[in-house]
C-alpha positions as CSV (number, residue, x, y, z in Angstrom):
1,X,-11.5,-13.3,0.4
2,X,-9.1,-11.4,-1.7
3,X,-11.6,-10.8,-4.5
4,X,-12.1,-8.6,-7.5
5,X,-13.2,-5.0,-6.7
6,X,-14.8,-2.3,-8.8
7,X,-12.7,-0.7,-11.5
8,X,-11.4,2.9,-11.1
9,X,-12.9,5.4,-13.4
10,X,-10.5,7.5,-15.5
11,X,-8.3,9.8,-13.5
12,X,-10.0,8.8,-10.2
13,X,-6.9,8.3,-8.2
14,X,-3.1,8.7,-8.0
15,X,-1.2,5.7,-6.7
16,X,2.1,5.3,-5.0
17,X,3.5,1.8,-4.5
18,X,6.5,0.6,-2.6
19,X,9.4,-1.7,-3.1
20,X,7.9,-3.4,-6.1
21,X,4.9,-1.3,-6.8
22,X,4.5,2.2,-8.2
23,X,3.5,5.8,-7.7
24,X,0.8,6.7,-10.1
25,X,-2.4,8.2,-11.6
26,X,-4.9,5.6,-12.6
27,X,-6.5,6.4,-15.9
28,X,-7.5,5.2,-19.3
29,X,-5.3,6.1,-22.3
30,X,-8.3,7.8,-24.1
31,X,-11.9,6.7,-23.7
32,X,-12.8,7.6,-27.2
33,X,-9.6,6.0,-28.6
34,X,-10.2,2.9,-26.5
35,X,-13.7,2.4,-27.7
36,X,-12.7,2.9,-31.3
37,X,-10.0,0.3,-31.2
38,X,-11.5,-2.2,-28.7
39,X,-13.0,-4.4,-31.5
40,X,-9.9,-4.2,-33.5
41,X,-7.8,-5.3,-30.6
42,X,-9.6,-8.6,-30.5
43,X,-7.8,-9.5,-33.7
44,X,-4.9,-7.1,-33.8
45,X,-2.4,-7.3,-30.9
46,X,-0.3,-4.9,-32.9
47,X,-2.8,-2.1,-32.0
48,X,-2.2,-2.8,-28.3
49,X,1.6,-2.6,-28.8
50,X,1.3,0.8,-30.5
51,X,-1.1,2.0,-27.7
52,X,1.6,1.2,-25.1
53,X,4.3,2.9,-27.2
54,X,2.1,6.0,-27.6
55,X,1.5,6.3,-23.8
56,X,5.2,6.0,-23.0
57,X,6.1,8.4,-25.8
58,X,3.8,11.0,-24.4
59,X,4.3,10.7,-20.7
60,X,7.7,9.0,-19.8
61,X,9.7,11.3,-17.5
62,X,13.0,10.9,-19.4
63,X,12.5,12.6,-22.8
64,X,15.7,10.8,-24.0
65,X,14.2,7.4,-23.1
66,X,17.4,6.2,-21.4
67,X,19.4,7.1,-24.6
68,X,17.2,4.7,-26.6
69,X,15.9,5.6,-30.1
70,X,12.2,5.4,-29.1
71,X,11.0,6.1,-32.7
72,X,13.1,3.3,-34.0
73,X,11.7,1.0,-31.3
74,X,8.2,1.8,-32.6
75,X,9.1,0.9,-36.1
76,X,10.6,-2.4,-34.9
77,X,7.5,-3.2,-32.9
78,X,5.1,-2.4,-35.8
79,X,7.2,-4.4,-38.3
80,X,6.5,-7.6,-36.5
81,X,3.5,-9.9,-36.8
82,X,2.0,-11.1,-33.6
83,X,0.1,-14.3,-33.6
84,X,-1.5,-13.7,-30.2
85,X,-1.8,-11.2,-27.4
86,X,0.8,-13.1,-25.4
87,X,3.3,-12.5,-28.2
88,X,2.4,-8.8,-28.0
89,X,2.8,-8.8,-24.3
90,X,6.3,-10.3,-24.6
91,X,7.3,-7.6,-27.2
92,X,5.9,-4.8,-25.0
93,X,7.9,-6.0,-21.9
94,X,11.1,-6.3,-23.9
95,X,10.6,-2.7,-25.2
96,X,9.9,-1.3,-21.8
97,X,13.0,-3.1,-20.3
98,X,15.2,-0.9,-22.6
99,X,14.1,2.1,-20.5
100,X,16.0,0.7,-17.5
101,X,13.1,1.6,-15.2
102,X,11.6,-1.2,-13.1
103,X,8.6,1.0,-12.3
104,X,7.6,1.5,-15.9
105,X,5.9,-1.9,-16.5
106,X,3.2,-3.7,-18.4
107,X,0.6,-5.8,-16.6
108,X,-1.5,-8.5,-18.2
109,X,-5.3,-8.3,-17.3
110,X,-4.9,-10.5,-14.2
111,X,-2.0,-8.4,-12.9
112,X,-3.8,-5.2,-13.6
113,X,-6.9,-6.4,-11.9
114,X,-4.8,-7.4,-8.9
115,X,-3.4,-3.9,-8.7
116,X,-6.8,-2.3,-8.8
117,X,-8.0,-4.7,-6.1
118,X,-5.1,-3.7,-3.9
119,X,-5.5,0.0,-4.2
120,X,-9.4,0.1,-4.1
121,X,-9.5,-1.2,-0.5
122,X,-12.5,-3.3,-1.4
123,X,-13.0,-6.9,-2.3
124,X,-15.9,-9.2,-3.3
125,X,-16.1,-12.0,-0.8
126,X,-17.5,-13.0,2.6
127,X,-15.2,-10.9,4.8
128,X,-12.7,-13.2,6.5
129,X,-9.0,-13.5,6.9
130,X,-7.6,-17.0,7.0
131,X,-4.4,-18.9,7.9
132,X,-3.2,-22.5,8.2
133,X,-3.1,-23.1,11.9
134,X,0.4,-24.3,13.0
135,X,-0.9,-26.8,15.5
136,X,-3.9,-28.3,13.7
137,X,-2.6,-27.7,10.1
138,X,-6.2,-26.8,9.2
139,X,-7.5,-23.8,7.4
140,X,-8.7,-21.5,10.1
141,X,-10.5,-18.2,10.4
142,X,-8.3,-15.5,11.8
143,X,-10.9,-12.7,11.8
144,X,-14.3,-11.9,10.5
145,X,-14.4,-8.3,9.3
146,X,-17.0,-6.1,11.0
147,X,-20.3,-5.8,9.1
148,X,-19.3,-8.5,6.6
149,X,-21.5,-11.5,5.7
150,X,-19.1,-13.7,7.8
151,X,-19.3,-11.3,10.7
152,X,-23.1,-11.1,10.6
153,X,-23.4,-14.9,10.3
154,X,-21.4,-15.3,13.5
155,X,-18.1,-16.7,12.2
156,X,-15.4,-16.5,14.9
157,X,-11.6,-16.5,15.1
158,X,-10.5,-20.1,15.5
159,X,-13.3,-21.6,13.4
160,X,-11.9,-24.4,11.2
161,X,-12.9,-24.4,7.5
162,X,-13.4,-28.0,6.6
163,X,-14.8,-27.6,3.1
164,X,-15.7,-24.8,0.6
165,X,-18.7,-25.6,-1.6
166,X,-18.2,-29.3,-0.8
167,X,-14.5,-29.3,-1.6
168,X,-12.3,-30.5,1.3
169,X,-9.7,-27.9,2.5
170,X,-7.3,-30.6,3.8
171,X,-3.8,-29.7,2.6
172,X,-5.3,-26.7,0.8
173,X,-3.3,-23.4,0.7
174,X,-4.8,-20.1,1.8
175,X,-4.4,-18.8,-1.8
176,X,-6.4,-21.8,-3.2
177,X,-9.1,-21.4,-0.6
178,X,-9.3,-17.7,-1.4
179,X,-9.9,-18.5,-5.0
180,X,-12.8,-20.8,-4.1
181,X,-14.4,-18.2,-1.7
182,X,-14.1,-15.3,-4.0
183,X,-16.7,-14.5,-6.7
184,X,-19.2,-12.1,-7.9
185,X,-21.2,-10.0,-5.5
186,X,-24.6,-11.6,-4.8
187,X,-23.5,-15.2,-5.5
188,X,-23.6,-17.9,-2.7
189,X,-20.8,-19.9,-1.1
190,X,-21.1,-22.8,1.3
191,X,-18.7,-23.5,4.1
192,X,-18.4,-26.6,6.3
193,X,-17.0,-25.4,9.7
194,X,-15.8,-26.9,12.9
195,X,-15.6,-25.5,16.5
196,X,-14.5,-27.4,19.6
197,X,-18.1,-28.4,20.4
198,X,-19.7,-29.0,17.0
199,X,-19.5,-29.1,13.2
200,X,-21.9,-27.2,11.0
201,X,-22.6,-25.8,7.5
202,X,-23.3,-22.2,6.7
203,X,-24.3,-20.6,3.4
204,X,-23.2,-17.0,2.8
205,X,-23.8,-14.5,0.0
206,X,-20.8,-12.7,-1.3
207,X,-20.7,-8.9,-0.9
208,X,-18.4,-5.9,-1.4
209,X,-16.2,-5.7,1.6
210,X,-14.2,-2.6,2.7
211,X,-10.8,-3.9,3.8
212,X,-9.5,-2.5,7.1
213,X,-6.1,-1.0,6.4
214,X,-5.9,1.0,9.6
215,X,-5.8,-0.7,13.0
216,X,-5.7,1.3,16.2
217,X,-5.8,0.9,20.0
218,X,-5.4,2.9,23.2
219,X,-2.3,1.9,25.2
220,X,-1.5,2.9,28.7
221,X,2.3,3.5,28.9
222,X,3.1,4.4,32.4
223,X,1.4,7.7,33.1
224,X,0.7,8.3,29.4
225,X,-2.3,7.4,27.3
226,X,-1.0,6.6,23.8
227,X,-3.0,6.2,20.6
228,X,-1.3,3.5,18.6
229,X,-2.2,3.5,14.9
230,X,-0.9,1.0,12.3
231,X,-1.4,1.9,8.6
232,X,-0.7,-1.1,6.4
233,X,-1.5,0.5,3.0
234,X,-2.7,3.7,1.4
235,X,-5.9,2.3,-0.1
236,X,-8.9,4.4,-1.2
237,X,-10.4,3.9,2.2
238,X,-7.3,4.6,4.2
239,X,-7.9,8.3,4.8
240,X,-11.4,7.8,6.1
241,X,-10.2,5.0,8.3
242,X,-7.3,7.1,9.6
243,X,-9.7,10.0,10.3
244,X,-11.9,7.7,12.4
245,X,-8.9,6.3,14.3
246,X,-7.5,9.7,15.2
247,X,-10.8,11.1,16.3
248,X,-11.8,8.0,18.3
249,X,-8.5,7.9,20.1
250,X,-8.7,11.6,20.7
251,X,-12.1,11.1,22.3
252,X,-10.4,8.8,24.7
253,X,-8.2,11.6,25.8
254,X,-4.8,10.3,24.6
255,X,-1.7,12.3,25.3
256,X,0.2,11.4,22.1
257,X,0.1,9.1,19.1
258,X,2.4,6.5,17.5
259,X,1.9,6.0,13.8
260,X,3.3,2.7,12.6
261,X,4.3,2.7,8.8
262,X,6.6,-0.3,9.0
263,X,6.2,-2.7,6.1
264,X,3.8,-0.2,4.4
265,X,4.7,-0.3,0.6
266,X,2.6,2.6,-0.4
267,X,-0.8,3.0,-2.1
268,X,-2.7,6.0,-3.3
269,X,-1.0,9.4,-3.6
270,X,-4.1,11.3,-2.7
271,X,-4.5,9.2,0.4
272,X,-1.0,10.0,1.6
273,X,-1.6,13.8,1.1
274,X,-5.0,13.7,2.8
275,X,-3.6,11.8,5.8
276,X,-0.6,14.2,6.0
277,X,-3.2,17.1,6.3
278,X,-4.8,15.3,9.3
279,X,-1.6,15.7,11.2
280,X,-0.1,18.9,9.7
281,X,-1.9,22.2,9.8
282,X,0.6,24.2,7.8
283,X,3.6,23.7,5.5
284,X,4.6,21.8,2.3
285,X,3.8,18.1,1.9
286,X,5.5,17.1,-1.3
287,X,6.9,18.6,-4.6
288,X,6.8,16.7,-7.9
289,X,8.8,17.6,-11.0
290,X,7.7,16.3,-14.5
291,X,9.6,15.7,-17.7
292,X,9.6,19.4,-18.7
293,X,11.0,20.4,-15.3
294,X,7.7,21.9,-14.2
295,X,7.1,21.5,-10.5
296,X,4.0,21.2,-8.4
297,X,3.9,21.8,-4.7
298,X,1.2,20.3,-2.4
299,X,0.6,22.0,0.9
300,X,-1.3,21.5,4.1
301,X,-4.6,23.4,4.3
302,X,-5.2,24.0,8.0
303,X,-7.4,20.9,8.4
304,X,-5.3,19.0,11.0
305,X,-7.4,17.0,13.4
306,X,-4.8,17.0,16.2
307,X,-1.6,18.7,17.3
308,X,-0.7,16.2,20.0
309,X,2.9,14.8,20.0
310,X,3.5,12.2,17.3
311,X,6.1,9.5,16.7
312,X,6.3,7.6,13.4
313,X,7.8,4.1,13.0
314,X,9.4,3.2,9.7
315,X,11.7,0.4,8.3
316,X,13.3,-0.6,5.0
317,X,9.9,-1.7,3.7
318,X,8.3,1.7,4.3
319,X,8.2,3.0,0.7
320,X,6.7,5.6,-1.6
321,X,3.4,7.0,-0.1
322,X,4.8,6.0,3.3
323,X,7.9,8.1,2.6
324,X,5.9,11.1,1.3
325,X,3.9,11.1,4.6
326,X,7.0,10.5,6.7
327,X,9.0,13.2,4.8
328,X,6.3,15.7,5.2
329,X,5.9,15.3,8.9
330,X,9.7,15.0,9.5
331,X,10.7,18.1,7.5
332,X,7.9,20.2,9.1
333,X,9.1,19.1,12.6
334,X,5.7,17.7,13.3
335,X,6.8,14.2,14.3
336,X,9.8,12.3,15.6
337,X,10.7,9.4,13.2
338,X,12.0,6.2,14.8
339,X,13.3,3.0,13.1
340,X,15.4,2.0,10.1
341,X,16.2,3.8,6.9
342,X,13.2,3.7,4.6
343,X,13.2,2.1,1.1
344,X,13.9,5.1,-1.1
345,X,11.5,5.4,-4.0
346,X,10.8,8.9,-5.2
347,X,9.4,8.3,-8.7
348,X,5.8,8.9,-9.8
349,X,3.9,6.7,-12.2
350,X,0.7,7.0,-14.1
351,X,-1.3,3.8,-14.4
352,X,-3.5,3.2,-17.4
353,X,-6.1,0.6,-18.2
354,X,-5.5,-0.5,-21.8
355,X,-8.2,-1.5,-24.3
356,X,-8.0,-5.3,-23.6
357,X,-8.1,-5.0,-19.8
358,X,-4.3,-5.1,-19.4
359,X,-2.5,-2.2,-17.7
360,X,0.5,0.0,-18.0
361,X,2.4,1.9,-15.4
362,X,4.7,4.7,-16.6
363,X,7.1,6.9,-14.6
364,X,6.0,10.5,-15.2
365,X,7.7,12.5,-12.4
366,X,10.1,12.7,-9.6
367,X,9.1,13.8,-6.1
368,X,11.0,15.6,-3.3
369,X,10.3,16.1,0.4
370,X,9.4,19.6,1.6
371,X,13.0,20.4,2.3
372,X,13.8,19.6,-1.3
373,X,15.5,16.3,-0.4
374,X,15.8,13.6,-3.1
375,X,15.3,10.3,-1.3
376,X,15.4,8.1,-4.4
377,X,17.7,5.1,-3.8
378,X,18.5,6.7,-0.4
379,X,15.4,6.7,1.8
380,X,14.6,8.8,4.8
381,X,17.0,8.7,7.8
382,X,15.0,8.5,11.0
383,X,15.5,11.0,13.8
384,X,16.2,8.1,16.0
385,X,17.8,5.3,13.9
386,X,17.2,2.0,15.5
387,X,17.7,-1.2,13.5
388,X,16.2,-4.5,14.8
389,X,18.5,-7.6,15.0
390,X,17.6,-10.6,12.9
391,X,16.4,-12.3,16.1
392,X,14.1,-9.5,16.9
393,X,12.7,-9.4,13.4
394,X,12.0,-13.1,13.5
395,X,10.4,-12.8,16.9
396,X,8.0,-10.1,15.7
397,X,7.3,-11.8,12.4
398,X,6.4,-15.1,14.2
399,X,4.3,-13.4,16.8
400,X,2.6,-10.3,15.4
401,X,0.8,-9.7,18.7
402,X,4.1,-8.4,20.0
403,X,4.1,-5.6,17.5
404,X,3.4,-2.3,19.2
405,X,4.3,-3.6,22.7
406,X,7.2,-3.4,25.1
407,X,8.6,-6.4,23.3
408,X,8.9,-4.3,20.1
409,X,12.1,-2.3,20.5
410,X,11.2,0.4,17.9
411,X,7.8,1.0,19.5
412,X,9.4,1.1,23.0
413,X,11.9,3.7,21.8
414,X,9.1,5.8,20.3
415,X,7.3,5.7,23.7
416,X,10.6,6.8,25.4
417,X,11.0,9.7,23.0
418,X,7.4,10.8,23.5
419,X,7.7,10.5,27.3
420,X,11.0,12.4,27.5
421,X,10.6,16.0,26.7
422,X,14.3,16.6,26.3
423,X,14.6,13.7,23.8
424,X,11.6,15.0,21.8
425,X,13.1,18.5,21.8
426,X,16.5,17.2,20.7
427,X,15.2,15.2,17.7
428,X,12.9,17.9,16.5
429,X,15.5,20.7,16.8
430,X,16.2,21.9,13.3
431,X,19.9,21.5,13.7
432,X,19.9,18.1,15.4
433,X,21.7,15.1,14.0
434,X,20.3,11.6,13.6
435,X,20.6,9.5,16.7
436,X,21.8,5.9,15.9
437,X,21.0,3.2,18.5
438,X,21.2,-0.5,18.2
439,X,18.1,-2.3,19.5
440,X,20.2,-4.6,21.7
441,X,21.6,-1.5,23.5
442,X,18.1,-0.5,24.8
443,X,17.0,-1.6,28.3
444,X,13.4,-0.9,29.0
């Protein structure tokens, strides 16, 4: 169901990605310029090469371009004859590599579309998640997303997908099945399904689906009612989904919250800021510094939804937007942070749609936590540093239902911190030191 989503309009959003993604503003180089060269680009890949050069020349954070002669690079690029767009793509990537910045990168149309799909939080499909069942080895429905065509048609977890539009799914990968199921909104798709009692066929009409990136549940931990929220990505719908989660759990009279950002690679910058404001009533959230040394500070605006105690779970794959949110709440003493050192990405990118549908991400700024800390290549050190063993990581990865339970050492430690007033006071004290604990040392 991982399908194409609507395109962003110019300057609609800022995006932060994680370990392999970026932090960025999504835009178009110039609408007028794009329209004027669009036809020419069909026959002139050289125009696309120069468009990329112009964007980097105007926006790249390092005015010295990694000690490269950027003007000479342009002359070299324009002196070549490109027989195809693929040749131009190769030349663009080679030029960008000379900047020594993995986050400044070119994306072909398919890669750019994948990026916009990821950050939009919407897909065109029928609204199911799938897996290959370990026991049956058959393609199986994991979940039908609420209000999706699949949900309304009564698809259930455990339904086996035998065929898609008449094509057998035997030995078919989830990725290949997804390609068959995806398509334009309003078009039909036929599924042959099996349940323990019967086999049947169902015809569905593809629709635009909002992907749930926030999962939440009420947990009873001893005498405490804890609202557990897991945020998987900062998509364009993440803030609305987070607001709903906080309020619904608050209506159930929770005593505290656990916000799980483990494995969250990032997403939209504006989403991270908006979510920070849901937890933080006052204080700075993030500072960015551009190529001219000009800085911009983003602050809370007294719109916090709750002031109840909060613990944040992070790991080495918590990156970019996750680190902005974590840094803001940690530096402002709003939350106790539990887990492993975060990834350490503090660079901001702008993302541009180019005239032929390809895309360009360009690093334009550096960001700092409210205390002025540069976390690039360093990450954020949790208040309570607790690394999982390889065995524990494998256990949680193989059985995701254990995440956010007593069998999850980092979650269990967060609950202990929230339950112990002295621990909470210690880790939020302005002069306190990081507490380092091995998971195998904990006995709960």
